MOPAC internal coordinates of N, CA, C and O (Angstrom, degrees):
PM7 1SCF
backbone

  N    0.0000 0     0.00 0     0.00 0    0    0    0
  C    1.4461 1     0.00 0     0.00 0    1    0    0
  C    1.5329 1   108.13 1     0.00 0    2    1    0
  O    1.2310 1   120.70 1   -47.32 1    3    2    1
  N    1.2905 1   116.27 1   132.68 1    3    2    1
  C    1.4618 1   120.47 1  -179.73 1    5    3    2
  C    1.5298 1   110.32 1   -79.80 1    6    5    3
  O    1.2310 1   121.08 1   -16.03 1    7    6    5
  N    1.3305 1   115.54 1   163.97 1    7    6    5
  C    1.4626 1   120.20 1   177.36 1    9    7    6
  C    1.5245 1   111.52 1   -60.17 1   10    9    7
  O    1.2310 1   120.32 1   140.99 1   11   10    9
  N    1.3247 1   116.99 1   -39.01 1   11   10    9
  C    1.4657 1   120.07 1   179.49 1   13   11   10
  C    1.5205 1   111.42 1   -63.09 1   14   13   11
  O    1.2310 1   120.53 1   139.49 1   15   14   13
  N    1.3274 1   116.59 1   -40.51 1   15   14   13
  C    1.4673 1   120.35 1   178.37 1   17   15   14
  C    1.5247 1   110.41 1   -66.41 1   18   17   15
  O    1.2310 1   120.84 1   138.30 1   19   18   17
  N    1.3148 1   116.00 1   -41.70 1   19   18   17
  C    1.4638 1   120.32 1   179.07 1   21   19   18
  C    1.5177 1   110.72 1   -63.39 1   22   21   19
  O    1.2310 1   120.44 1   134.80 1   23   22   21
  N    1.3311 1   116.76 1   -45.20 1   23   22   21
  C    1.4650 1   120.51 1   179.14 1   25   23   22
  C    1.5251 1   111.17 1   -61.98 1   26   25   23
  O    1.2310 1   120.39 1   140.69 1   27   26   25
  N    1.3158 1   116.85 1   -39.31 1   27   26   25
  C    1.4680 1   120.32 1   178.75 1   29   27   26
  C    1.5268 1   110.48 1   -62.42 1   30   29   27
  O    1.2310 1   120.57 1   139.39 1   31   30   29
  N    1.3185 1   116.52 1   -40.61 1   31   30   29
  C    1.4658 1   119.97 1   179.06 1   33   31   30
  C    1.5256 1   111.29 1   -69.96 1   34   33   31
  O    1.2310 1   120.32 1   141.50 1   35   34   33
  N    1.3230 1   116.98 1   -38.50 1   35   34   33
  C    1.4577 1   120.43 1   178.96 1   37   35   34
  C    1.5270 1   111.39 1   -64.02 1   38   37   35
  O    1.2310 1   120.38 1   144.28 1   39   38   37
  N    1.3129 1   116.87 1   -35.72 1   39   38   37
  C    1.4718 1   120.34 1   179.34 1   41   39   38
  C    1.5300 1   112.15 1   -64.18 1   42   41   39
  O    1.2310 1   120.55 1   156.36 1   43   42   41
  N    1.3106 1   116.55 1   -23.64 1   43   42   41
  C    1.4668 1   120.74 1  -178.10 1   45   43   42
  C    1.5305 1   112.42 1   -83.11 1   46   45   43
  O    1.2310 1   120.13 1   169.32 1   47   46   45
  N    1.3210 1   117.35 1   -10.68 1   47   46   45
  C    1.4591 1   120.59 1  -178.23 1   49   47   46
  C    1.5259 1   111.25 1   -72.46 1   50   49   47
  O    1.2310 1   121.40 1   -24.27 1   51   50   49
  N    1.3162 1   114.94 1   155.73 1   51   50   49
  C    1.4633 1   119.92 1   174.28 1   53   51   50
  C    1.5180 1   109.22 1   -71.61 1   54   53   51
  O    1.2310 1   120.19 1   -11.87 1   55   54   53
  N    1.2987 1   117.23 1   168.13 1   55   54   53
  C    1.4614 1   121.87 1   179.10 1   57   55   54
  C    1.5294 1   110.31 1   -58.38 1   58   57   55
  O    1.2310 1   120.04 1   135.59 1   59   58   57
  N    1.3195 1   117.53 1   -44.41 1   59   58   57
  C    1.4621 1   121.24 1   179.89 1   61   59   58
  C    1.5261 1   111.14 1   -63.47 1   62   61   59
  O    1.2310 1   120.33 1   138.53 1   63   62   61
  N    1.3206 1   116.97 1   -41.47 1   63   62   61
  C    1.4676 1   120.52 1   179.07 1   65   63   62
  C    1.5293 1   111.26 1   -65.94 1   66   65   63
  O    1.2310 1   120.48 1   141.42 1   67   66   65
  N    1.3286 1   116.68 1   -38.58 1   67   66   65
  C    1.4642 1   120.21 1   177.26 1   69   67   66
  C    1.5316 1   110.24 1   -63.04 1   70   69   67
  O    1.2310 1   120.59 1   138.72 1   71   70   69
  N    1.3084 1   116.48 1   -41.28 1   71   70   69
  C    1.4528 1   120.63 1   178.89 1   73   71   70
  C    1.5271 1   110.26 1   -63.83 1   74   73   71
  O    1.2310 1   120.12 1   138.82 1   75   74   73
  N    1.3354 1   117.38 1   -41.18 1   75   74   73
  C    1.4583 1   121.18 1   176.99 1   77   75   74
  C    1.5243 1   110.77 1   -61.55 1   78   77   75
  O    1.2310 1   120.43 1   140.50 1   79   78   77
  N    1.3178 1   116.78 1   -39.50 1   79   78   77
  C    1.4621 1   120.07 1   177.60 1   81   79   78
  C    1.5282 1   110.78 1   -64.33 1   82   81   79
  O    1.2310 1   120.47 1   139.65 1   83   82   81
  N    1.3358 1   116.72 1   -40.35 1   83   82   81
  C    1.4624 1   120.30 1   177.76 1   85   83   82
  C    1.5230 1   110.34 1   -61.36 1   86   85   83
  O    1.2310 1   120.39 1   135.08 1   87   86   85
  N    1.3170 1   116.85 1   -44.92 1   87   86   85
  C    1.4608 1   120.61 1   179.26 1   89   87   86
  C    1.5225 1   110.82 1   -61.49 1   90   89   87
  O    1.2310 1   120.78 1   138.01 1   91   90   89
  N    1.3206 1   116.11 1   -41.99 1   91   90   89
  C    1.4626 1   120.67 1   179.00 1   93   91   90
  C    1.5261 1   110.71 1   -61.59 1   94   93   91
  O    1.2310 1   120.56 1   132.18 1   95   94   93
  N    1.3252 1   116.54 1   -47.82 1   95   94   93
  C    1.4626 1   120.69 1  -178.13 1   97   95   94
  C    1.5271 1   111.50 1   -64.61 1   98   97   95
  O    1.2310 1   120.31 1   140.20 1   99   98   97
  N    1.3158 1   117.01 1   -39.80 1   99   98   97
  C    1.4648 1   120.22 1   178.06 1  101   99   98
  C    1.5220 1   110.06 1   -63.22 1  102  101   99
  O    1.2310 1   120.42 1   137.02 1  103  102  101
  N    1.3320 1   116.81 1   -42.98 1  103  102  101
  C    1.4636 1   120.69 1   178.51 1  105  103  102
  C    1.5239 1   111.10 1   -63.26 1  106  105  103
  O    1.2310 1   120.36 1   139.41 1  107  106  105
  N    1.3306 1   116.91 1   -40.59 1  107  106  105
  C    1.4643 1   120.93 1   179.15 1  109  107  106
  C    1.5334 1   111.07 1   -64.81 1  110  109  107
  O    1.2310 1   120.65 1   136.16 1  111  110  109
  N    1.3228 1   116.36 1   -43.84 1  111  110  109
  C    1.4644 1   120.11 1   178.29 1  113  111  110
  C    1.5262 1   110.84 1   -63.33 1  114  113  111
  O    1.2310 1   120.62 1   139.84 1  115  114  113
  N    1.3188 1   116.42 1   -40.16 1  115  114  113
  C    1.4641 1   120.06 1   178.88 1  117  115  114
  C    1.5242 1   110.25 1   -62.35 1  118  117  115
  O    1.2310 1   120.14 1   137.07 1  119  118  117
  N    1.3308 1   117.34 1   -42.93 1  119  118  117
  C    1.4690 1   121.08 1   178.13 1  121  119  118
  C    1.5235 1   110.74 1   -60.28 1  122  121  119
  O    1.2310 1   120.63 1   135.13 1  123  122  121
  N    1.3313 1   116.40 1   -44.87 1  123  122  121
  C    1.4603 1   120.87 1  -179.59 1  125  123  122
  C    1.5209 1   112.08 1   -62.74 1  126  125  123
  O    1.2310 1   120.63 1   149.37 1  127  126  125
  N    1.3208 1   116.40 1   -30.63 1  127  126  125
  C    1.4603 1   121.14 1   179.89 1  129  127  126
  C    1.5221 1   112.18 1   -88.67 1  130  129  127
  O    1.2310 1   120.41 1   178.34 1  131  130  129
  N    1.3318 1   116.82 1    -1.66 1  131  130  129
  C    1.4566 1   120.64 1  -179.69 1  133  131  130
  C    1.5089 1   113.73 1    77.39 1  134  133  131
  O    1.2310 1   120.61 1  -159.31 1  135  134  133
  N    1.3180 1   116.44 1    20.69 1  135  134  133
  C    1.4617 1   120.85 1   179.21 1  137  135  134
  C    1.5240 1   107.92 1   -90.15 1  138  137  135
  O    1.2310 1   121.29 1   -56.69 1  139  138  137
  N    1.3086 1   115.13 1   123.31 1  139  138  137
  C    1.4613 1   119.99 1   179.95 1  141  139  138
  C    1.5212 1   108.08 1   -90.72 1  142  141  139
  O    1.2310 1   121.24 1   -59.55 1  143  142  141
  N    1.3022 1   115.23 1   120.45 1  143  142  141
  C    1.4596 1   120.43 1   178.57 1  145  143  142
  C    1.5195 1   108.08 1  -115.05 1  146  145  143
  O    1.2310 1   120.69 1   -50.50 1  147  146  145
  N    1.2933 1   116.28 1   129.50 1  147  146  145
  C    1.4568 1   120.18 1   178.85 1  149  147  146
  C    1.5108 1   110.27 1   -66.34 1  150  149  147
  O    1.2310 1   120.61 1    84.78 1  151  150  149
  N    1.2744 1   116.44 1   -95.22 1  151  150  149
  C    1.4608 1   121.99 1   178.68 1  153  151  150
  C    1.5262 1   107.03 1   -97.33 1  154  153  151
  O    1.2310 1   120.80 1   -89.81 1  155  154  153
  N    1.3499 1   116.07 1    90.19 1  155  154  153
  C    1.4661 1   120.81 1  -172.78 1  157  155  154
  C    1.5281 1   112.78 1   -51.91 1  158  157  155
  O    1.2310 1   120.79 1   129.84 1  159  158  157
  N    1.2928 1   116.10 1   -50.16 1  159  158  157
  C    1.4638 1   119.09 1  -175.79 1  161  159  158
  C    1.5197 1   111.88 1   -60.37 1  162  161  159
  O    1.2310 1   120.37 1   133.65 1  163  162  161
  N    1.3077 1   116.89 1   -46.35 1  163  162  161
  C    1.4605 1   120.05 1  -177.73 1  165  163  162
  C    1.5224 1   111.13 1   -65.25 1  166  165  163
  O    1.2310 1   120.70 1   137.91 1  167  166  165
  N    1.3347 1   116.27 1   -42.09 1  167  166  165
  C    1.4606 1   119.18 1  -179.95 1  169  167  166
  C    1.5154 1   111.89 1   -65.19 1  170  169  167
  O    1.2310 1   120.57 1   137.95 1  171  170  169
  N    1.3105 1   116.52 1   -42.05 1  171  170  169
  C    1.4703 1   119.87 1  -179.46 1  173  171  170
  C    1.5238 1   109.99 1   -67.24 1  174  173  171
  O    1.2310 1   120.60 1   133.50 1  175  174  173
  N    1.3167 1   116.47 1   -46.50 1  175  174  173
  C    1.4612 1   119.14 1   178.56 1  177  175  174
  C    1.5210 1   110.84 1   -60.56 1  178  177  175
  O    1.2310 1   120.40 1   137.95 1  179  178  177
  N    1.3217 1   116.85 1   -42.05 1  179  178  177
  C    1.4582 1   120.60 1   179.28 1  181  179  178
  C    1.5246 1   110.51 1   -61.48 1  182  181  179
  O    1.2310 1   120.36 1   134.22 1  183  182  181
  N    1.3262 1   116.91 1   -45.78 1  183  182  181
  C    1.4655 1   119.71 1  -177.65 1  185  183  182
  C    1.5202 1   111.24 1   -65.49 1  186  185  183
  O    1.2310 1   120.11 1   142.53 1  187  186  185
  N    1.3237 1   117.39 1   -37.47 1  187  186  185
  C    1.4612 1   120.22 1   178.16 1  189  187  186
  C    1.5205 1   110.52 1   -66.54 1  190  189  187
  O    1.2310 1   120.47 1   137.82 1  191  190  189
  N    1.3249 1   116.70 1   -42.18 1  191  190  189
  C    1.4620 1   120.11 1  -177.64 1  193  191  190
  C    1.5235 1   112.44 1   -73.34 1  194  193  191
  O    1.2310 1   119.92 1   156.14 1  195  194  193
  N    1.3353 1   117.75 1   -23.86 1  195  194  193
  C    1.4586 1   119.64 1  -178.37 1  197  195  194
  C    1.5159 1   112.83 1   -98.77 1  198  197  195
  O    1.2310 1   119.98 1   175.17 1  199  198  197
  N    1.3094 1   117.65 1    -4.83 1  199  198  197
  C    1.4590 1   120.58 1   179.87 1  201  199  198
  C    1.5187 1   109.03 1  -108.15 1  202  201  199
  O    1.2310 1   121.07 1   -65.16 1  203  202  201
  N    1.3084 1   115.56 1   114.84 1  203  202  201
  C    1.4721 1   119.48 1  -178.96 1  205  203  202
  C    1.5193 1   111.57 1   -61.45 1  206  205  203
  O    1.2310 1   120.20 1   137.93 1  207  206  205
  N    1.3216 1   117.22 1   -42.07 1  207  206  205
  C    1.4640 1   118.88 1  -177.35 1  209  207  206
  C    1.5200 1   111.05 1   -69.03 1  210  209  207
  O    1.2310 1   119.50 1   141.47 1  211  210  209
  N    1.3226 1   118.57 1   -38.53 1  211  210  209
  C    1.4604 1   120.76 1   178.60 1  213  211  210
  C    1.5236 1   110.66 1   -65.27 1  214  213  211
  O    1.2310 1   120.60 1   135.82 1  215  214  213
  N    1.3062 1   116.45 1   -44.18 1  215  214  213
  C    1.4583 1   120.05 1   178.97 1  217  215  214
  C    1.5233 1   110.68 1   -63.22 1  218  217  215
  O    1.2310 1   120.89 1   139.54 1  219  218  217
  N    1.3190 1   115.91 1   -40.46 1  219  218  217
  C    1.4672 1   120.26 1   179.12 1  221  219  218
  C    1.5261 1   110.99 1   -64.28 1  222  221  219
  O    1.2310 1   120.51 1   137.66 1  223  222  221
  N    1.3385 1   116.64 1   -42.34 1  223  222  221
  C    1.4598 1   120.45 1   179.40 1  225  223  222
  C    1.5210 1   111.09 1   -64.93 1  226  225  223
  O    1.2310 1   120.27 1   137.46 1  227  226  225
  N    1.3204 1   117.09 1   -42.54 1  227  226  225
  C    1.4642 1   119.70 1   177.56 1  229  227  226
  C    1.5232 1   111.10 1   -62.57 1  230  229  227
  O    1.2310 1   120.61 1   139.37 1  231  230  229
  N    1.3108 1   116.44 1   -40.63 1  231  230  229
  C    1.4640 1   120.33 1   178.33 1  233  231  230
  C    1.5259 1   110.55 1   -62.35 1  234  233  231
  O    1.2310 1   120.48 1   136.45 1  235  234  233
  N    1.3210 1   116.69 1   -43.55 1  235  234  233
  C    1.4663 1   120.26 1   178.73 1  237  235  234
  C    1.5193 1   111.12 1   -62.55 1  238  237  235
  O    1.2310 1   120.32 1   137.45 1  239  238  237
  N    1.3242 1   117.00 1   -42.55 1  239  238  237
  C    1.4617 1   120.05 1   178.95 1  241  239  238
  C    1.5235 1   111.26 1   -63.09 1  242  241  239
  O    1.2310 1   120.69 1   138.50 1  243  242  241
  N    1.3159 1   116.29 1   -41.50 1  243  242  241
  C    1.4696 1   119.79 1   178.88 1  245  243  242
  C    1.5271 1   111.35 1   -65.44 1  246  245  243
  O    1.2310 1   120.37 1   142.06 1  247  246  245
  N    1.3206 1   116.89 1   -37.94 1  247  246  245
  C    1.4659 1   120.45 1   177.79 1  249  247  246
  C    1.5227 1   110.68 1   -65.44 1  250  249  247
  O    1.2310 1   120.30 1   138.31 1  251  250  249
  N    1.3236 1   117.03 1   -41.69 1  251  250  249
  C    1.4702 1   121.00 1   178.00 1  253  251  250
  C    1.5197 1   109.89 1   -62.69 1  254  253  251
  O    1.2310 1   121.00 1   135.81 1  255  254  253
  N    1.3323 1   115.70 1   -44.19 1  255  254  253
  C    1.4679 1   119.75 1   179.50 1  257  255  254
  C    1.5290 1   110.73 1   -61.69 1  258  257  255
  O    1.2310 1   120.80 1   138.12 1  259  258  257
  N    1.3097 1   116.07 1   -41.88 1  259  258  257
  C    1.4615 1   120.23 1   179.87 1  261  259  258
  C    1.5260 1   110.95 1   -63.65 1  262  261  259
  O    1.2310 1   120.08 1   137.99 1  263  262  261
  N    1.3237 1   117.45 1   -42.01 1  263  262  261
  C    1.4683 1   120.84 1   178.54 1  265  263  262
  C    1.5239 1   110.95 1   -64.09 1  266  265  263
  O    1.2310 1   120.54 1   139.04 1  267  266  265
  N    1.3248 1   116.57 1   -40.96 1  267  266  265
  C    1.4708 1   120.48 1   179.23 1  269  267  266
  C    1.5135 1   109.98 1   -64.83 1  270  269  267
  O    1.2310 1   119.99 1   140.60 1  271  270  269
  N    1.3121 1   117.62 1   -39.40 1  271  270  269
  C    1.4627 1   121.98 1   179.37 1  273  271  270
  C    1.5329 1   110.04 1   -64.92 1  274  273  271
  O    1.2310 1   120.36 1   140.75 1  275  274  273
  N    1.3144 1   116.92 1   -39.25 1  275  274  273
  C    1.4568 1   120.50 1   179.95 1  277  275  274
  C    1.5174 1   112.18 1   -70.39 1  278  277  275
  O    1.2310 1   120.22 1   151.46 1  279  278  277
  N    1.3294 1   117.18 1   -28.54 1  279  278  277
  C    1.4653 1   121.08 1  -179.60 1  281  279  278
  C    1.5069 1   113.59 1   -82.06 1  282  281  279
  O    1.2310 1   120.18 1   168.28 1  283  282  281
  N    1.3246 1   117.26 1   -11.72 1  283  282  281
  C    1.4765 1   120.65 1  -177.48 1  285  283  282
  C    1.4913 1   110.79 1   -81.00 1  286  285  283
  O    1.2310 1   120.10 1   180.00 1  287  286  285

């Protein structure tokens, strides 16, 4: 499967499914880097909720996605 095909399929996922994919990819990258993460999901969610800049960036990305969806 090409990157373009994968991206097309990812765009069709729900918001929750996209978030699950992000968590999966982050966990995979951490494993490849030798980073041991206990409860990946909880740690990532905690860091996003406690970091103002991360939360702001996620909000901006979601707003951009919503605008793109409305323009299609």
